[in-house]
MDAnalysis code that builds the backbone (N, CA, C; Angstrom):
import MDAnalysis as mda
import numpy as np

u = mda.Universe.empty(570, n_residues=190, atom_resindex=np.repeat(np.arange(190), 3), trajectory=True)
u.add_TopologyAttr("name", ["N", "CA", "C"] * 190)
u.add_TopologyAttr("resid", np.arange(1, 191))
u.add_TopologyAttr("resname", ["MET", "PRO", "PRO", "ARG", "GLU", "GLN", "PHE", "VAL", "ALA", "LEU", "LEU", "ASP", "SER", "GLN", "ALA", "LEU", "ARG", "LYS", "GLY", "ASP", "VAL", "ALA", "PHE", "VAL", "MET", "GLN", "GLY", "ASP", "GLY", "LEU", "SER", "ARG", "ALA", "ALA", "ARG", "ALA", "ALA", "GLN", "LEU", "VAL", "ARG", "ASP", "GLY", "PHE", "ALA", "PRO", "ARG", "ALA", "ALA", "ILE", "VAL", "GLY", "ASN", "ALA", "ASP", "TYR", "ARG", "SER", "TYR", "GLY", "SER", "PHE", "PRO", "SER", "GLY", "GLU", "VAL", "ARG", "ASP", "GLU", "MET", "VAL", "ARG", "LEU", "GLY", "LEU", "ASP", "LYS", "ASP", "GLU", "ILE", "PHE", "PHE", "GLU", "GLU", "THR", "ALA", "PRO", "HIS", "THR", "ARG", "ALA", "GLU", "ALA", "VAL", "ARG", "ALA", "MET", "GLU", "LEU", "ALA", "LYS", "GLU", "HIS", "ASP", "TRP", "LYS", "THR", "ILE", "LEU", "ILE", "VAL", "THR", "SER", "PRO", "HIS", "HIS", "GLN", "TYR", "ARG", "ALA", "PHE", "LEU", "THR", "LEU", "LEU", "LYS", "ALA", "MET", "ARG", "ASP", "ALA", "GLY", "LEU", "ASN", "LEU", "SER", "LEU", "VAL", "ASN", "ALA", "VAL", "ALA", "PRO", "LEU", "PRO", "TRP", "ASP", "GLU", "PRO", "LEU", "PRO", "TRP", "GLY", "VAL", "ARG", "ARG", "GLY", "LEU", "LEU", "PRO", "GLN", "GLU", "PHE", "ASP", "ARG", "ILE", "ASP", "ALA", "TYR", "GLN", "LYS", "LYS", "GLY", "ASP", "VAL", "ALA", "SER", "TYR", "GLU", "GLU", "GLY", "ILE", "ALA", "TYR", "MET", "LYS", "ALA", "HIS", "VAL"])
u.atoms.positions = np.array([
    [4.173, 110.425, 187.422],
    [4.166, 109.401, 188.488],
    [4.451, 108.074, 187.969],
    [5.161, 107.231, 188.585],
    [5.507, 105.898, 188.286],
    [4.370, 105.035, 187.933],
    [4.498, 104.108, 187.432],
    [3.375, 103.160, 186.975],
    [2.685, 102.600, 188.364],
    [3.438, 102.067, 189.207],
    [2.838, 101.271, 190.061],
    [1.881, 102.500, 191.103],
    [2.323, 103.485, 191.519],
    [1.721, 104.493, 191.864],
    [0.106, 104.880, 190.910],
    [0.503, 105.093, 189.709],
    [-0.532, 105.410, 188.804],
    [-1.605, 104.315, 188.766],
    [-1.174, 103.013, 188.803],
    [-2.193, 101.800, 188.921],
    [-2.901, 101.956, 189.943],
    [-2.142, 102.078, 191.215],
    [-2.797, 101.904, 192.776],
    [-3.973, 103.218, 192.490],
    [-3.582, 104.102, 192.059],
    [-4.476, 105.450, 192.106],
    [-5.876, 105.176, 191.281],
    [-5.719, 104.667, 190.156],
    [-6.706, 104.321, 189.223],
    [-7.525, 103.142, 190.082],
    [-6.846, 102.196, 190.530],
    [-7.781, 100.960, 190.971],
    [-8.437, 101.445, 192.302],
    [-7.784, 102.258, 193.181],
    [-8.603, 102.820, 194.364],
    [-9.656, 103.763, 194.056],
    [-9.561, 104.323, 192.960],
    [-10.637, 105.185, 192.390],
    [-11.575, 104.363, 191.414],
    [-11.577, 103.222, 191.219],
    [-12.813, 102.838, 190.265],
    [-13.920, 102.595, 191.099],
    [-15.165, 102.930, 190.378],
    [-16.417, 102.837, 191.143],
    [-16.858, 101.402, 191.209],
    [-17.718, 101.349, 192.224],
    [-18.391, 99.864, 192.219],
    [-19.411, 99.960, 191.358],
    [-19.493, 98.803, 190.592],
    [-21.000, 98.578, 189.785],
    [-21.393, 97.222, 189.890],
    [-22.649, 96.977, 189.540],
    [-23.219, 95.742, 189.472],
    [-22.282, 94.795, 188.693],
    [-22.426, 93.560, 189.113],
    [-21.787, 92.487, 188.374],
    [-22.528, 91.399, 188.280],
    [-21.955, 90.038, 187.681],
    [-22.659, 88.835, 187.515],
    [-22.146, 87.740, 188.855],
    [-21.088, 88.110, 189.416],
    [-20.624, 87.405, 190.576],
    [-19.649, 88.213, 191.514],
    [-19.850, 88.013, 192.711],
    [-19.024, 88.635, 193.829],
    [-17.991, 87.423, 194.187],
    [-16.837, 87.696, 193.488],
    [-15.793, 86.602, 193.570],
    [-14.796, 86.726, 194.740],
    [-14.842, 85.977, 195.529],
    [-14.170, 85.951, 196.811],
    [-12.769, 85.211, 196.797],
    [-11.723, 86.214, 196.750],
    [-10.324, 85.557, 196.746],
    [-10.120, 85.053, 198.293],
    [-9.539, 84.116, 198.428],
    [-9.413, 83.483, 199.699],
    [-8.180, 84.145, 200.479],
    [-8.411, 84.169, 201.603],
    [-7.115, 84.752, 202.685],
    [-7.719, 85.865, 203.654],
    [-7.071, 86.309, 204.363],
    [-7.386, 87.181, 205.512],
    [-8.518, 86.683, 206.369],
    [-8.567, 85.455, 206.767],
    [-9.280, 84.665, 207.664],
    [-10.738, 84.785, 206.875],
    [-11.726, 84.990, 207.728],
    [-13.413, 85.053, 207.622],
    [-13.665, 86.546, 206.755],
    [-12.616, 87.449, 206.956],
    [-12.960, 89.157, 206.845],
    [-13.552, 89.306, 205.451],
    [-13.414, 88.698, 204.471],
    [-14.018, 89.057, 203.052],
    [-15.090, 88.636, 203.097],
    [-15.595, 87.468, 203.669],
    [-16.941, 87.003, 203.564],
    [-18.181, 88.238, 203.889],
    [-17.985, 88.948, 204.797],
    [-18.986, 89.837, 204.989],
    [-19.378, 90.975, 203.889],
    [-18.135, 91.249, 203.017],
    [-18.288, 92.299, 201.813],
    [-19.034, 91.507, 200.824],
    [-18.661, 90.154, 200.693],
    [-19.371, 89.417, 199.580],
    [-20.978, 89.294, 199.921],
    [-21.233, 88.911, 201.205],
    [-22.521, 88.884, 201.476],
    [-23.166, 90.042, 201.538],
    [-22.500, 91.171, 201.632],
    [-23.106, 92.534, 201.581],
    [-23.643, 92.919, 200.066],
    [-22.610, 92.408, 199.127],
    [-22.698, 92.975, 197.798],
    [-23.860, 92.212, 197.173],
    [-23.930, 90.965, 197.750],
    [-25.039, 89.932, 197.106],
    [-26.513, 90.601, 197.716],
    [-26.565, 90.748, 199.082],
    [-27.788, 91.282, 199.770],
    [-28.290, 92.681, 199.223],
    [-27.149, 93.656, 198.810],
    [-27.426, 94.845, 198.247],
    [-27.890, 94.876, 196.775],
    [-27.665, 93.691, 196.069],
    [-28.121, 93.463, 194.634],
    [-27.010, 94.060, 193.681],
    [-25.809, 93.971, 194.193],
    [-24.711, 94.157, 193.452],
    [-24.143, 92.962, 192.663],
    [-24.369, 91.804, 193.015],
    [-24.264, 90.827, 192.379],
    [-25.165, 89.373, 192.744],
    [-25.766, 88.716, 191.901],
    [-26.785, 87.635, 192.319],
    [-26.308, 86.421, 192.976],
    [-24.965, 86.478, 193.196],
    [-24.208, 85.388, 193.897],
    [-22.786, 85.597, 194.245],
    [-22.376, 84.976, 195.175],
    [-20.994, 85.192, 195.275],
    [-20.258, 83.744, 195.045],
    [-18.895, 83.432, 194.873],
    [-18.255, 82.512, 194.597],
    [-16.902, 82.277, 195.050],
    [-16.670, 81.322, 195.735],
    [-15.444, 80.955, 196.393],
    [-14.612, 79.830, 195.966],
    [-13.470, 79.720, 195.334],
    [-13.028, 78.311, 194.850],
    [-11.565, 78.053, 195.707],
    [-11.206, 78.704, 196.273],
    [-9.765, 78.613, 197.099],
    [-9.808, 77.097, 197.916],
    [-8.854, 76.428, 197.832],
    [-8.719, 75.159, 198.898],
    [-7.321, 75.176, 199.664],
    [-6.798, 76.511, 199.942],
    [-5.748, 76.609, 200.820],
    [-6.039, 76.227, 202.211],
    [-5.179, 75.825, 203.102],
    [-5.805, 75.673, 204.433],
    [-4.338, 76.009, 205.496],
    [-3.996, 77.497, 205.450],
    [-2.920, 77.839, 205.998],
    [-3.184, 78.901, 206.981],
    [-3.852, 78.481, 207.984],
    [-4.521, 79.591, 209.104],
    [-3.286, 80.797, 209.479],
    [-2.200, 80.323, 209.882],
    [-1.056, 81.278, 210.153],
    [-0.981, 82.325, 209.130],
    [-0.893, 82.030, 208.042],
    [-0.857, 83.020, 206.636],
    [-2.155, 83.750, 206.521],
    [-3.503, 83.131, 207.005],
    [-4.861, 83.874, 206.946],
    [-5.609, 83.310, 205.965],
    [-5.223, 81.923, 205.484],
    [-5.896, 81.388, 204.343],
    [-6.692, 80.201, 205.292],
    [-8.039, 80.679, 205.683],
    [-8.925, 79.640, 206.272],
    [-9.490, 78.879, 205.165],
    [-10.077, 77.508, 205.476],
    [-10.647, 76.722, 204.421],
    [-11.917, 77.537, 203.733],
    [-11.913, 77.361, 202.545],
    [-13.140, 78.129, 201.945],
    [-14.498, 77.566, 202.721],
    [-14.642, 76.357, 203.030],
    [-15.884, 75.883, 203.879],
    [-16.384, 76.991, 204.577],
    [-15.334, 77.285, 205.632],
    [-15.333, 78.306, 206.582],
    [-16.083, 79.619, 206.225],
    [-15.480, 80.068, 205.097],
    [-15.789, 81.356, 204.457],
    [-17.238, 81.381, 204.175],
    [-17.710, 80.120, 203.271],
    [-18.797, 79.958, 202.868],
    [-19.914, 80.014, 204.087],
    [-19.650, 79.210, 205.189],
    [-20.527, 79.180, 206.175],
    [-20.707, 80.526, 206.927],
    [-19.701, 81.503, 206.815],
    [-19.782, 82.526, 207.419],
    [-20.686, 83.556, 206.429],
    [-20.436, 83.326, 205.256],
    [-21.443, 84.042, 204.226],
    [-23.089, 83.746, 204.559],
    [-23.183, 82.496, 204.902],
    [-24.299, 81.838, 205.217],
    [-25.013, 82.442, 206.488],
    [-24.116, 82.584, 207.469],
    [-24.511, 83.181, 208.708],
    [-24.748, 84.556, 208.498],
    [-24.119, 85.189, 207.626],
    [-24.490, 86.634, 207.344],
    [-25.994, 86.751, 206.442],
    [-26.399, 85.940, 206.398],
    [-27.587, 86.028, 205.565],
    [-27.915, 85.239, 203.972],
    [-26.702, 84.869, 203.391],
    [-26.927, 84.341, 201.957],
    [-27.418, 82.882, 202.242],
    [-28.247, 82.372, 201.164],
    [-28.560, 81.055, 201.211],
    [-27.505, 80.437, 200.277],
    [-27.304, 79.010, 200.683],
    [-26.241, 78.352, 200.016],
    [-25.987, 78.309, 198.583],
    [-27.558, 78.464, 197.959],
    [-27.619, 78.525, 196.400],
    [-27.305, 79.589, 195.937],
    [-26.910, 80.715, 196.803],
    [-26.436, 81.973, 196.539],
    [-24.828, 82.149, 196.335],
    [-24.337, 80.949, 196.886],
    [-22.976, 80.771, 196.719],
    [-22.567, 79.586, 195.839],
    [-21.655, 80.016, 194.748],
    [-20.931, 78.957, 193.859],
    [-19.693, 78.622, 194.795],
    [-19.551, 77.395, 195.320],
    [-18.551, 76.843, 196.185],
    [-17.874, 75.538, 195.555],
    [-16.475, 75.682, 195.691],
    [-15.590, 74.555, 195.361],
    [-14.291, 74.786, 196.033],
    [-13.756, 73.653, 196.176],
    [-12.248, 73.986, 196.905],
    [-11.177, 73.271, 195.910],
    [-10.853, 74.242, 194.776],
    [-9.963, 73.599, 193.681],
    [-8.759, 74.283, 193.493],
    [-8.785, 75.645, 193.910],
    [-7.507, 76.644, 193.661],
    [-6.780, 76.794, 195.129],
    [-5.167, 76.525, 194.953],
    [-4.539, 76.693, 195.913],
    [-3.760, 77.877, 196.211],
    [-3.957, 78.846, 195.405],
    [-3.581, 80.146, 195.404],
    [-4.138, 81.121, 194.458],
    [-3.693, 82.446, 194.541],
    [-4.384, 83.481, 193.827],
    [-4.300, 83.245, 192.349],
    [-3.297, 83.092, 191.811],
    [-3.245, 82.463, 190.393],
    [-4.246, 81.362, 189.912],
    [-4.448, 80.476, 190.761],
    [-5.226, 79.017, 190.571],
    [-6.684, 79.858, 190.585],
    [-6.818, 80.604, 191.641],
    [-8.396, 81.080, 191.717],
    [-8.800, 82.239, 190.510],
    [-7.698, 82.770, 189.981],
    [-7.825, 83.741, 188.892],
    [-8.048, 82.914, 187.702],
    [-7.480, 81.761, 187.376],
    [-7.743, 80.945, 186.307],
    [-9.239, 80.035, 186.450],
    [-9.263, 79.687, 187.721],
    [-10.676, 79.393, 187.840],
    [-11.793, 80.198, 187.552],
    [-11.433, 81.543, 187.895],
    [-12.394, 82.410, 187.674],
    [-12.889, 82.556, 186.185],
    [-11.817, 82.748, 185.301],
    [-12.060, 82.566, 183.992],
    [-12.685, 81.455, 183.428],
    [-12.468, 80.567, 183.803],
    [-13.273, 79.137, 183.421],
    [-14.659, 79.166, 183.843],
    [-15.049, 79.512, 185.107],
    [-16.263, 79.769, 185.514],
    [-16.989, 80.812, 184.425],
    [-16.355, 81.998, 184.423],
    [-16.947, 82.968, 183.674],
    [-17.509, 82.499, 182.086],
    [-16.631, 81.477, 181.596],
    [-17.116, 81.253, 180.323],
    [-18.095, 80.269, 180.599],
    [-18.066, 79.135, 181.448],
    [-19.279, 78.293, 181.711],
    [-20.517, 79.166, 181.931],
    [-20.447, 80.251, 182.722],
    [-21.844, 80.734, 183.123],
    [-21.961, 82.004, 182.591],
    [-21.185, 82.362, 181.494],
    [-21.434, 83.580, 181.000],
    [-21.322, 84.933, 181.689],
    [-20.632, 84.828, 182.475],
    [-20.166, 86.182, 183.546],
    [-19.631, 87.065, 182.551],
    [-19.933, 88.326, 182.681],
    [-19.297, 89.450, 181.978],
    [-18.594, 90.541, 182.816],
    [-19.029, 90.563, 183.913],
    [-18.594, 91.596, 185.013],
    [-18.271, 90.547, 186.365],
    [-17.067, 90.569, 186.818],
    [-16.799, 89.998, 188.126],
    [-16.361, 91.211, 189.147],
    [-16.848, 90.958, 190.054],
    [-16.713, 91.815, 191.323],
    [-15.527, 91.155, 191.890],
    [-14.347, 91.856, 192.142],
    [-13.125, 91.036, 192.972],
    [-13.271, 91.445, 194.345],
    [-13.524, 90.373, 195.307],
    [-13.772, 90.670, 196.717],
    [-12.361, 90.283, 197.436],
    [-11.582, 91.039, 198.022],
    [-10.382, 90.958, 198.522],
    [-10.046, 91.926, 199.704],
    [-9.280, 91.911, 200.172],
    [-8.842, 92.912, 201.268],
    [-7.842, 94.207, 200.673],
    [-7.749, 95.119, 201.448],
    [-7.210, 96.013, 200.696],
    [-5.749, 95.939, 200.499],
    [-5.083, 95.196, 201.231],
    [-3.554, 94.923, 201.065],
    [-3.230, 94.008, 199.686],
    [-4.203, 93.042, 199.307],
    [-4.172, 91.982, 198.506],
    [-4.653, 92.628, 197.058],
    [-5.325, 93.805, 197.188],
    [-6.431, 94.154, 195.855],
    [-5.542, 94.130, 194.552],
    [-4.177, 94.868, 194.808],
    [-3.401, 95.106, 193.676],
    [-3.185, 93.965, 192.996],
    [-2.518, 92.946, 193.664],
    [-2.100, 91.650, 193.237],
    [-3.232, 90.933, 192.614],
    [-4.342, 90.918, 193.208],
    [-5.719, 89.940, 192.803],
    [-6.022, 90.471, 191.722],
    [-6.261, 91.837, 191.493],
    [-6.648, 92.481, 190.338],
    [-5.777, 92.270, 188.961],
    [-4.316, 92.513, 189.232],
    [-3.428, 92.293, 188.022],
    [-3.395, 90.737, 187.889],
    [-3.585, 89.802, 188.802],
    [-3.588, 88.303, 188.645],
    [-4.818, 87.822, 187.639],
    [-5.987, 88.348, 188.164],
    [-7.385, 88.522, 187.219],
    [-7.229, 88.728, 186.095],
    [-6.510, 90.089, 185.558],
    [-6.250, 90.559, 184.523],
    [-5.578, 89.723, 183.698],
    [-4.397, 89.275, 184.050],
    [-3.483, 88.427, 183.337],
    [-4.209, 87.092, 183.052],
    [-5.265, 86.372, 183.720],
    [-5.661, 85.167, 183.729],
    [-6.771, 85.294, 182.543],
    [-7.544, 86.644, 182.716],
    [-8.643, 86.938, 181.726],
    [-7.884, 87.118, 180.264],
    [-6.857, 87.926, 180.113],
    [-6.076, 87.893, 178.755],
    [-5.534, 86.502, 178.490],
    [-4.857, 85.687, 179.279],
    [-4.514, 84.293, 178.723],
    [-5.900, 83.603, 178.309],
    [-6.906, 83.600, 178.888],
    [-8.205, 82.892, 178.614],
    [-8.779, 83.364, 177.347],
    [-8.336, 84.535, 176.617],
    [-8.973, 85.174, 175.569],
    [-10.150, 85.729, 175.705],
    [-10.338, 86.401, 177.144],
    [-11.691, 86.908, 177.399],
    [-11.658, 88.402, 177.403],
    [-12.601, 89.147, 177.447],
    [-12.573, 90.609, 177.659],
    [-13.823, 90.709, 178.457],
    [-13.426, 90.780, 179.926],
    [-14.904, 90.932, 180.589],
    [-14.350, 92.189, 181.554],
    [-15.208, 92.769, 182.248],
    [-15.172, 93.863, 183.213],
    [-14.886, 93.372, 184.513],
    [-13.663, 93.759, 185.025],
    [-13.070, 93.270, 186.195],
    [-13.149, 94.530, 187.168],
    [-14.004, 94.319, 188.274],
    [-14.228, 95.672, 189.120],
    [-13.503, 95.106, 190.405],
    [-13.091, 96.080, 191.072],
    [-12.509, 96.254, 192.558],
    [-13.583, 96.177, 193.451],
    [-14.081, 95.101, 194.308],
    [-15.023, 95.529, 195.143],
    [-14.201, 95.064, 196.637],
    [-13.209, 95.883, 196.830],
    [-12.430, 95.569, 198.047],
    [-13.180, 95.774, 199.415],
    [-13.079, 94.729, 200.176],
    [-13.731, 94.815, 201.507],
    [-13.175, 95.911, 202.418],
    [-14.082, 96.737, 203.038],
    [-13.614, 97.766, 203.843],
    [-13.032, 97.541, 205.208],
    [-12.051, 97.062, 205.039],
    [-11.170, 96.667, 206.392],
    [-10.243, 97.436, 206.625],
    [-10.003, 97.787, 208.245],
    [-8.877, 98.561, 208.734],
    [-7.479, 98.205, 208.197],
    [-6.690, 99.368, 207.893],
    [-5.423, 98.913, 207.362],
    [-4.543, 98.507, 208.928],
    [-4.752, 99.020, 209.773],
    [-3.847, 98.844, 210.819],
    [-4.570, 97.868, 212.083],
    [-5.288, 97.177, 211.486],
    [-5.965, 96.137, 212.502],
    [-4.777, 94.856, 212.580],
    [-4.437, 94.776, 214.000],
    [-3.634, 93.680, 214.279],
    [-4.238, 92.266, 214.048],
    [-3.711, 91.337, 213.445],
    [-4.219, 89.879, 213.081],
    [-3.179, 88.868, 213.136],
    [-3.346, 87.785, 213.394],
    [-2.231, 86.814, 213.708],
    [-1.238, 86.663, 212.355],
    [-1.938, 86.949, 211.000],
    [-0.794, 86.992, 210.071],
    [-0.219, 88.379, 209.717],
    [-0.303, 89.355, 210.652],
    [0.102, 90.687, 210.295],
    [-0.798, 91.838, 210.254],
    [-0.286, 92.861, 210.208],
    [-0.995, 94.185, 209.958],
    [-0.953, 94.485, 208.541],
    [-2.574, 94.764, 207.927],
    [-2.541, 94.720, 206.765],
    [-1.607, 95.785, 205.830],
    [-1.597, 97.015, 206.632],
    [-0.363, 98.283, 206.196],
    [0.680, 97.316, 205.933],
    [1.469, 96.325, 207.120],
    [2.707, 95.894, 206.699],
    [2.808, 94.879, 205.853],
    [1.588, 94.259, 205.336],
    [1.628, 93.386, 204.494],
    [1.866, 93.760, 202.916],
    [1.455, 95.038, 202.882],
    [1.600, 95.683, 201.448],
    [2.744, 95.752, 200.598],
    [3.790, 95.974, 201.486],
    [5.166, 95.787, 200.853],
    [5.423, 94.304, 200.266],
    [4.956, 93.696, 201.173],
    [5.133, 92.127, 200.582],
    [4.359, 91.768, 199.215],
    [3.032, 92.364, 199.171],
    [2.337, 91.994, 198.049],
    [3.119, 92.716, 196.683],
    [3.690, 94.034, 197.161],
    [4.090, 94.754, 195.977],
    [5.440, 93.605, 195.329],
    [6.117, 93.222, 196.466],
    [7.036, 92.314, 196.094],
    [7.026, 91.125, 195.219],
    [5.631, 90.434, 195.620],
    [5.020, 89.449, 195.033],
    [4.567, 89.871, 193.469],
    [4.157, 90.672, 193.395],
    [3.662, 91.234, 192.080],
    [4.942, 91.217, 191.180],
    [5.774, 92.001, 191.521],
    [7.127, 92.011, 191.026],
    [7.696, 90.463, 190.449],
    [7.725, 89.747, 191.502],
    [7.970, 88.290, 191.412],
    [7.231, 87.477, 190.233],
    [6.020, 87.728, 190.530],
    [5.264, 86.970, 189.695],
    [4.682, 87.671, 188.225],
    [5.236, 88.774, 188.291],
    [5.265, 89.247, 187.069],
    [6.555, 88.703, 186.067],
    [7.499, 88.435, 186.538],
    [8.708, 87.879, 185.907],
    [8.128, 86.405, 185.543],
    [7.308, 85.775, 186.271],
    [7.074, 84.459, 185.861],
    [5.903, 84.337, 185.070],
    [5.221, 85.657, 184.653],
    [4.341, 85.485, 183.641],
    [2.880, 85.194, 184.440],
    [2.710, 85.351, 185.636],
    [1.300, 85.055, 186.254],
    [0.514, 86.218, 186.508],
    [1.371, 87.343, 186.432],
    [0.462, 88.790, 186.744],
    [0.703, 89.713, 185.735],
    [-0.322, 90.765, 185.220],
    [-0.101, 91.470, 184.349],
    [0.701, 92.886, 184.940],
    [1.300, 93.490, 184.149],
    [1.996, 94.500, 184.454],
    [1.271, 95.665, 184.954],
    [1.974, 96.639, 185.542],
    [1.306, 98.108, 186.021],
    [0.753, 98.395, 184.828],
    [1.682, 98.605, 183.692],
    [1.087, 99.280, 182.611],
    [-0.077, 98.541, 181.952],
    [-0.181, 97.472, 181.951],
    [-1.465, 96.720, 181.370],
    [-2.589, 97.072, 182.430],
    [-2.270, 97.026, 183.837],
    [-3.430, 97.433, 184.483],
    [-4.079, 98.753, 184.346],
    [-3.140, 99.981, 183.973],
    [-3.340, 101.156, 183.674],
    [-4.188, 101.245, 182.286],
    [-3.567, 100.559, 181.420],
    [-4.490, 100.634, 180.004],
    [-5.810, 100.007, 180.208],
    [-5.728, 98.968, 180.970],
    [-7.148, 98.306, 181.217],
    [-8.041, 99.244, 181.899],
    [-7.495, 99.992, 183.010],
    [-8.349, 100.846, 183.927],
    [-9.151, 101.958, 182.876],
    [-7.775, 102.424, 182.171],
    [-8.256, 103.785, 181.397],
    [-9.594, 103.455, 180.170],
    [-9.494, 101.994, 179.649],
    [-10.387, 101.489, 178.743],
    [-11.662, 101.011, 179.326],
    [-11.693, 100.833, 180.518],
    [-12.942, 100.432, 181.103],
    [-13.656, 101.299, 182.331],
    [-13.274, 102.495, 182.036],
    [-13.883, 103.447, 183.338],
    [-15.256, 103.824, 182.906],
])
C-alpha cells in the first residue's frame, strides 16, 4: 500500500480518547463548532481552543469569534473556550497550538477539523510538534460531517484532492510532516 493510503487508513482508524483540549482548526464555516462542543460536554476535553484569524467566507474561513459564539450557543461557557485570533492559516494554527501546549502543559491535543482537512491538519500539527521539540499525543477528533454536502466553498469529497495537493506542496516547503513520518507516529502512539 502506498504511504499516503497507509497513513489515511491509520488516521481514519485512530480511536478517540480523552485529551487536554479540543483544538478547533478554522474553516468549513461553523460546522466544526458542534464537534468541539460535544467533546467538551461529553468529557473528552476540559476546554476547546480556537486561534485562527482568517476571514475568507468564500473559502469557508469564518471569523473565529463566530465559531466561538456557536460553541457558546451549543452549550459551552466562554471560560471553557480558549479564544484568540492570531493564526492566519493551518501552519500558524499548528505552531500556536504547540506554544499553548507548552504554556498550559497540554499532553494530548484533540484535533477538531473536517473530514477533507483531517490529513493535512494532522500532518501539520505533527510537523509543528517536532519543530517545537515536543512529544505529545495528537488525536484525530474529526467532525462527523457529510462528505457530499454542497457548501458555498465546495463539496468536501471534491475538496479532498486539493488537500492532498496542498500536503505535497507544503511538505516541499517543510511545513507538513511526510506520510512516512505520520505512519511512524501513528504506529508508535496506538
